Steps between C-alpha positions, in 0.01 A plus 500: 500500500724550800742795488355626173238747393441357152350174376714187468503511117311172449165497318246582768131420538345753733737631765768226519663255258422127513795412724414768756129408492603139575714610796222718640242224456719258698536726803786734415484841665408783265757780496384834636639833378773675698362801688769728356589391146228251405726199434347163587602362842389198705569633851231620741653845556489573123840662452758385245871490588597830328214681679613389847346156534822334618549759776144448622546121484813518719324726750213253528741210549681689779171581674390136478830380650475750784138406573590129504793563735284707737225237493749227590636709789152572637406133467814393691422754773144375535614137521765581762258697723237222510 
């Protein structure tokens, strides 16, 4: 389960309980373990919030904003020169 290292407490068949097997069968993303503590997380960078995931998320957002702004400026410059 997300943000936990232990099972959900429901009777399980195999690796996950019936509810979680249903979610996974219908296209839900399977949680991956955090690279530091092993808690289940759904993000691509595999860090939970206490291990620095929120800081990394904000850095990525800032880089995306800057790249978008620079792309828009370059596009405006190309349009104005032609």
